[in-house]
C-alpha positions in Angstrom: -45.9 11.2 12.7 -46.0 10.8 8.9 -43.2 13.4 8.5 -41.1 11.4 11.0 -41.7 8.2 9.1 -40.9 9.9 5.8 -37.7 11.4 7.2 -36.6 8.0 8.6 -37.3 6.3 5.2 -35.4 9.0 3.3 -32.5 8.6 5.7 -32.5 4.9 5.1 -32.6 5.3 1.4 -29.7 7.8 1.5 -27.7 5.3 3.7 -28.3 2.5 1.2 -27.3 4.8 -1.7 -24.1 5.9 0.1 -23.3 2.2 0.9 -23.8 1.1 -2.6 -21.6 3.8 -3.9 -18.9 2.9 -1.4 -19.1 -0.8 -2.5 -19.1 0.2 -6.1 -15.9 2.2 -5.5 -13.8 -0.9 -4.9 -13.1 -4.1 -6.8 -12.2 -7.6 -5.4 -9.2 -9.1 -7.1 -7.8 -12.6 -6.5 -4.2 -13.5 -6.1 -3.0 -17.1 -6.3 0.5 -18.4 -6.3 2.5 -21.6 -6.5 -0.3 -24.0 -7.6 2.3 -26.7 -8.4 -0.4 -28.9 -10.0 0.6 -32.6 -9.9 -1.3 -34.7 -12.5 0.7 -37.8 -11.4 -0.9 -38.0 -8.0 -3.0 -40.8 -9.3 -0.6 -42.8 -11.5 -3.5 -45.0 -12.7 -4.8 -42.3 -15.0 -1.6 -40.8 -16.4 -1.7 -42.8 -19.6 -5.3 -41.7 -20.2 -4.2 -38.1 -19.6 -1.2 -38.4 -21.9 -3.4 -39.7 -24.8 -6.1 -37.1 -24.4 -6.4 -33.4 -25.2 -6.5 -31.1 -22.2 -10.2 -30.4 -22.8 -10.9 -34.0 -21.7 -8.7 -34.0 -18.6 -11.3 -32.8 -16.2 -13.6 -35.7 -17.2 -10.7 -38.2 -16.7 -9.9 -36.8 -13.2 -13.6 -36.8 -12.3 -14.2 -40.4 -13.5 -12.2 -41.6 -10.5 -14.7 -40.2 -8.0 -13.9 -38.1 -5.0 -10.2 -38.5 -4.2 -8.4 -37.6 -1.0 -6.7 -34.3 -1.0 -3.0 -33.8 -1.3 -1.4 -33.8 2.2 1.3 -31.7 3.7 4.6 -32.5 1.9 2.8 -33.0 -1.4 2.0 -30.7 -4.3 -1.6 -29.9 -5.4 -3.7 -32.8 -6.8 -7.0 -32.5 -8.7 -9.1 -32.6 -5.5 -7.2 -29.8 -3.9 -7.2 -27.7 -7.1 -11.0 -28.0 -7.5 -11.6 -27.2 -3.8 -9.4 -24.2 -4.1 -11.2 -22.9 -7.1 -14.6 -23.5 -5.3 -13.2 -21.7 -2.3 -12.3 -18.7 -4.4 -15.7 -18.6 -6.1 -17.4 -18.7 -2.8 -15.6 -15.5 -1.7 -15.9 -13.6 -5.0 -18.0 -15.0 -7.8 -17.0 -12.6 -10.6 -13.6 -11.0 -9.9 -12.4 -8.6 -12.6 -8.7 -9.7 -12.1 -7.1 -13.0 -11.1 -3.3 -13.0 -10.7 -1.5 -16.3 -10.8 2.0 -15.5 -9.7 4.0 -18.5 -11.0 4.9 -22.1 -10.6 2.0 -23.9 -12.3 3.8 -27.2 -12.5 4.6 -29.6 -9.7 8.1 -30.2 -8.4 10.1 -33.0 -10.0 7.7 -32.9 -13.0 10.0 -34.6 -15.4 11.1 -37.3 -13.0 7.5 -38.1 -12.2 6.5 -38.2 -15.9 9.5 -40.5 -16.7 8.5 -42.8 -13.8 4.9 -43.4 -14.8 4.4 -42.5 -18.5 4.9 -45.3 -21.0 6.3 -43.0 -23.7 8.6 -40.5 -21.9 10.8 -39.1 -24.7 11.2 -35.3 -25.0 8.4 -34.9 -27.5 5.8 -36.8 -25.4 7.0 -34.9 -22.3 6.6 -31.5 -24.0 3.1 -32.4 -25.1 2.2 -33.4 -21.6 3.5 -30.2 -20.1 1.6 -28.2 -22.7 -1.6 -30.1 -21.9 -1.1 -29.5 -18.1 -0.7 -25.7 -18.7 -3.7 -25.7 -21.0 -5.8 -27.7 -18.5 -5.0 -25.2 -15.7 -5.8 -22.3 -18.0 -9.2 -23.9 -18.8 -9.9 -24.5 -15.1 -9.3 -20.9 -14.2 -11.2 -19.7 -17.3 -14.1 -21.9 -16.4 -14.1 -20.7 -12.8 -13.8 -17.0 -13.7 -15.0 -16.6 -17.3 -15.1 -12.8 -17.2 -11.8 -12.2 -15.3 -8.5 -11.0 -16.7 -6.3 -13.9 -15.9 -2.7 -12.8 -15.5 -0.2 -15.8 -15.6 3.4 -15.4 -14.4 6.3 -17.7 -15.1 7.7 -19.6 -12.1 11.0 -21.4 -11.8 9.3 -24.8 -12.4 7.5 -23.7 -15.5 9.4 -25.0 -18.5 10.3 -28.1 -20.6 13.9 -27.9 -19.6 13.8 -28.1 -15.8 13.8 -26.1 -12.6 15.3 -22.6 -13.2 16.2 -23.5 -16.8 13.4 -22.0 -18.9 14.6 -20.9 -22.3 13.7 -17.6 -24.0 11.8 -17.7 -27.3 11.0 -21.4 -26.6 8.2 -23.6 -27.8 7.0 -23.8 -24.1 6.5 -20.0 -23.9 4.7 -19.9 -27.3 2.4 -22.7 -26.2 1.7 -21.1 -22.8 0.9 -17.8 -24.5 -1.6 -19.6 -26.7 -3.2 -21.3 -23.7 -3.8 -18.1 -21.7 -3.8 -15.4 -24.4 -7.6 -15.2 -24.8 -8.1 -14.3 -21.1 -5.4 -11.8 -20.2 -7.4 -8.8 -21.5 -4.6 -7.6 -23.8 -5.8 -4.9 -26.2 -3.8 -6.6 -29.0 -3.6 -10.4 -28.5 -0.8 -10.5 -31.1 1.4 -8.1 -29.1 0.8 -10.2 -25.9 1.7 -13.4 -27.7 4.9 -11.9 -29.1 5.9 -10.5 -25.7 5.2 -13.7 -23.8 6.7 -16.0 -26.4 9.9 -13.9 -26.3 10.5 -14.1 -22.5 7.4 -14.7 -20.5 6.9 -11.0 -19.7 4.2 -8.6 -20.9 2.1 -5.6 -20.1 -1.7 -5.4 -19.9 -4.2 -2.7 -18.7 -6.0 -3.2 -15.4 -9.7 -2.3 -14.9 -9.0 0.2 -12.1 -7.4 3.6 -11.9 -6.2 3.6 -15.5 -3.5 1.3 -14.2 -1.1 -1.0 -16.1 0.2 -4.4 -15.0 3.8 -5.1 -15.8 4.4 -8.9 -15.6 8.0 -9.8 -15.1 9.7 -13.2 -15.6 12.4 -12.8 -13.0 13.5 -16.4 -13.3 16.1 -15.1 -15.8 17.5 -13.0 -12.9 17.7 -15.8 -10.3 21.0 -16.9 -8.8 19.9 -20.4 -9.8 19.1 -19.7 -13.4 20.9 -21.6 -16.1 20.1 -21.2 -19.8 20.9 -24.8 -20.6 18.2 -25.2 -23.2 18.8 -21.9 -25.0 21.7 -20.3 -26.7 24.6 -20.5 -24.2 26.0 -17.1 -25.3 22.7 -15.2 -24.8 21.7 -13.3 -21.7 17.9 -13.4 -21.4 18.1 -11.5 -18.1 19.8 -8.5 -19.8 17.3 -8.6 -22.7 14.4 -8.5 -20.2 16.0 -5.7 -18.2 16.3 -3.6 -21.4 12.6 -4.4 -22.2 11.5 -3.4 -18.7 13.4 -0.1 -18.7 11.9 0.8 -22.1 8.4 -0.4 -21.1 8.4 1.6 -17.9 9.5 4.8 -19.7 6.8 4.3 -22.3 3.8 3.7 -20.1 1.0 6.2 -20.5 -0.1 5.6 -16.9 1.8 6.3 -13.8 -0.4 3.8 -11.9 1.5 0.5 -12.2 1.3 -2.9 -10.7 4.4 -5.0 -11.1 4.0 -8.8 -10.7 6.8 -11.4 -10.6 7.4 -14.8 -9.1 10.5 -14.4 -7.0 10.8 -11.5 -4.5 13.9 -9.4 -4.4 16.2 -9.5 -1.4 17.7 -12.2 0.7 16.7 -15.9 0.8 16.8 -16.4 4.5 16.2 -20.1 4.3 19.1 -20.6 2.0 21.2 -18.3 4.1 20.6 -20.4 7.1 21.8 -23.4 5.2 25.0 -21.7 3.8 28.1 -23.4 5.2 29.9 -20.0 5.4 26.9 -18.2 6.9 27.0 -15.8 4.0 23.7 -14.1 2.9 22.2 -15.6 -0.2 20.2 -13.4 -2.6 17.1 -14.8 -4.4 18.3 -12.8 -7.5 21.9 -12.1 -8.6 23.0 -8.9 -7.0 23.0 -7.0 -10.3 19.5 -8.1 -11.3 18.3 -7.6 -7.7 19.3 -3.9 -8.2 17.7 -3.9 -11.6 14.4 -5.1 -10.1 14.4 -2.8 -7.1 15.3 0.2 -9.3 12.6 -0.6 -11.7 10.1 -0.7 -8.8 11.3 2.7 -7.7 11.4 4.2 -11.2 7.6 4.5 -11.6 6.2 7.6 -9.8 3.2 5.6 -8.6 3.8 1.9 -8.2 0.5 1.0 -6.5 1.5 -2.6 -5.6 4.1 -5.3 -6.3 3.1 -8.9 -6.1 5.4 -12.0 -5.8 5.2 -15.5 -4.5 7.8 -18.4 -4.6 8.4 -18.8 -0.8 4.9 -20.5 -0.3 4.6 -18.4 2.8 2.7 -15.2 3.7 4.9 -12.2 4.0 5.8 -8.8 2.4 8.6 -6.5 1.4 8.9 -2.7 2.0 10.9 -1.2 -0.9 12.6 2.1 -0.9 15.9 3.9 -1.8 16.9 2.8 1.8 15.0 1.2 4.7 14.2 4.7 6.1 12.3 5.7 3.0 9.5 3.2 2.2 8.3 3.8 -1.3 6.8 0.6 -2.8 4.6 -2.0 -1.1 5.2 -5.7 -2.1 3.0 -8.6 -1.0 4.7 -12.0 -1.0 1.6 -14.2 -1.3 1.2 -17.7 0.1 0.7 -20.9 -2.0 -2.0 -23.3 -2.9 0.5 -26.2 -2.7 1.1 -27.5 0.8 4.4 -29.1 -0.1 6.3 -27.1 2.6 3.8 -27.9 5.3 1.9 -24.6 5.0 -1.9 -24.6 4.8 -3.1 -24.0 1.2 -4.0 -20.3 0.8 -5.2 -17.6 -1.5 -5.5 -13.9 -1.2 -8.4 -11.5 -1.9 -7.5 -7.8 -2.5 -10.0 -4.9 -2.2 -8.8 -2.5 -4.9 -9.9 1.1 -5.1 -11.7 1.6 -8.4 -10.3 5.1 -9.1 -6.8 4.9 -7.8 -5.9 1.2 -8.1 -4.5 1.2 -4.5 -5.1 -1.8 -2.2 -7.5 -0.9 0.5 -7.5 -4.2 2.3 -6.3 -7.8 1.9 -7.9 -11.0 3.1 -6.2 -14.4 3.2 -8.2 -17.6 3.1 -6.8 -20.9 4.2 -7.8 -24.6 4.1 -8.0 -26.2 7.5 -8.0 -29.9 8.3 -5.9 -30.8 5.4 -4.5 -34.0 7.1 -8.1 -35.2 7.6 -9.1 -34.4 4.0 -6.0 -36.3 2.8 -7.5 -39.4 4.5 -11.1 -38.9 3.5 -11.8 -36.7 0.5 -15.6 -36.9 1.1 -15.2 -34.6 4.2 -16.4 -31.0 3.7 -13.5 -28.6 3.0 -13.4 -25.5 5.1 -11.8 -22.6 3.3 -12.0 -20.0 6.1 -10.9 -16.4 6.3 -7.7 -16.5 8.3 -7.4 -12.8 8.7 -7.9 -9.4 7.0 -5.2 -6.8 7.0 -7.4 -4.1 8.3 -8.4 -5.7 11.5 -5.0 -7.3 12.4 -2.4 -4.7 11.2 -4.4 -1.5 11.2 -6.9 0.2 8.9 -5.7 2.1 5.9 -4.4 1.8 2.4 -1.8 -1.0 2.1 1.0 1.2 0.9 4.7 1.3 1.7 4.2 3.5 4.7 1.6 1.2 6.1 3.8 -1.9 5.6 6.7 0.0 7.2 4.6 0.6 10.3 3.7 -3.0 10.5 7.4 -3.9 10.1 8.2 -1.6 13.1 5.4 -3.2 15.2 6.6 -6.7 14.4 9.9 -5.6 15.9 8.6 -3.8 18.9 5.3 -5.6 19.9 5.4 -9.3 20.7 1.7 -9.6 20.1 2.0 -8.4 16.5 5.0 -10.6 15.9 3.2 -13.6 17.2 0.3 -12.9 14.8 2.7 -12.4 11.9 4.4 -15.8 12.7 1.0 -17.5 13.0 -0.1 -16.3 9.6 3.3 -17.0 7.9 2.5 -20.7 7.2 -1.3 -20.2 6.9 -1.8 -21.1 10.6 -0.7 -24.7 10.0 1.7 -24.5 12.9 4.0 -26.9 10.9 6.3 -24.4 9.2 6.3 -21.3 11.4 9.3 -19.1 11.8 11.4 -20.4 14.7 11.8 -17.9 17.5 15.6 -18.0 17.1 15.4 -16.9 13.5 12.5 -14.5 13.4 14.8 -11.4 13.3 16.6 -12.7 10.2 13.2 -13.0 8.5 12.3 -9.5 9.8 15.4 -8.1 8.2 14.7 -9.7 4.8 11.4 -7.8 4.6 13.1 -4.4 4.4 16.9 -4.9 3.8 16.9 -6.0 0.1 20.6 -5.9 -0.7 23.3 -8.2 0.7 25.1 -5.3 2.3 21.9 -4.0 4.0 20.9 -7.4 5.1 24.4 -8.2 6.6 24.1 -4.9 8.5 20.7 -6.0 9.9 21.1 -9.6 10.8 23.7 -12.4 11.3 21.6 -15.5 10.9 22.9 -18.7 12.5 23.4 -21.7 10.4 20.6 -24.3 10.8 20.9 -27.8 9.4 17.7 -29.3 10.6 15.3 -27.4 8.4 13.2 -28.8 5.6 13.8 -28.4 1.8 14.2 -25.1 0.0 11.6 -24.3 -2.7 14.2 -24.5 -5.4 15.1 -28.0 -4.4 12.1 -30.4 -4.7 11.4 -32.3 -1.5 11.7 -36.1 -1.2 8.3 -37.7 -1.9 8.3 -39.7 1.3 9.2 -37.6 4.4 6.9 -34.7 5.3 8.9 -31.5 5.7 8.4 -29.8 9.1 10.0 -26.4 8.6 9.6 -23.3 6.6 11.3 -22.8 3.2 
């Protein structure tokens, strides 16, 4: 009997040891996108914010007591931001990496500032923008003091305006100073110089000897205008040259590439186009530059983008039949396009830096929280990739299989549609357009997309992410 008991005890100890080793072999990384923080949500405190350093902003926001949450159709206010950070901490208290894939500032930031600030000249505006970025950096740093915080430039992130960020600007230098101490760069001076030049940089990752290559693809957008920089310059070409040189010079073949805007076709804009012509997120030339860069690295473990505010992915390869690089298009914190606020938790293999699983967490009952901020917020796990789309590493082949199943299996397609807007049911893909969105996940050039889909023109959809919504009506459709 004693031998049996000893055997069972030994087996239990071995099981615990194996389990601990298995858990130790993976890391949990957070991915957040499109925060779109709106410090003007309570106009009564804007003057106090404008006259205070960013270090005092939290106390100013908190002095107003528990405020209602931002509702659908609005960007992220302080109550929603704090709730989101609490929700993230509840899922992983000490993540080694937090990726924030662009658009820190709310839509219509300058217009809101001019409307409520007493002094709204360019100098005061720039100071307020800098303080907002510094406040967000402080909030993430306070929530995750030991994490590598990797900020990405979004189209709203500049002094000049939407899609008008200038290279080598005071904004980029200030943002580099706000985040530089937390990115984990071996040489902070190199990071500061890279970021201040164009908002792009490289940094080592704490898994698989991997490197993160952070791209500012706003310079490559079809919407980009260098109105605040030198008109004759081409910051997109400068960044493309930097990217090529950087990828050739990397010591590690394990690479994560992170940007704000995904490559490929903007289905929403395409459906609004009067001539029904496909609209690319990036100019065709720079779309090819981006895709070729993704394919140039022998082992691109993962690519991350945001921008659409919705939950999706891309399968990238030399052609749709040869999936090579997986890309997750992660959902937003901001509910401005009627999606539920969301963030993503990745389980990353410690030795290879591949993604073993992804979990998406969403905030339910936003409409009720917008009426009564004292209600308890419920950040729940919406789904994990393993259980819904099949067990296995989230690589290009896995995403290609999911893509095939979305086309062939109505049950899988319905789940994908459900998760697209964070299960809000307010901005889901209309049945008549789902095939157009399906094509965009894999057909990344205009020619390939045209061969896959002929989207019908729709004029009754809500606003596009690049065009800020009206502050009064609540949008009801997907961007």
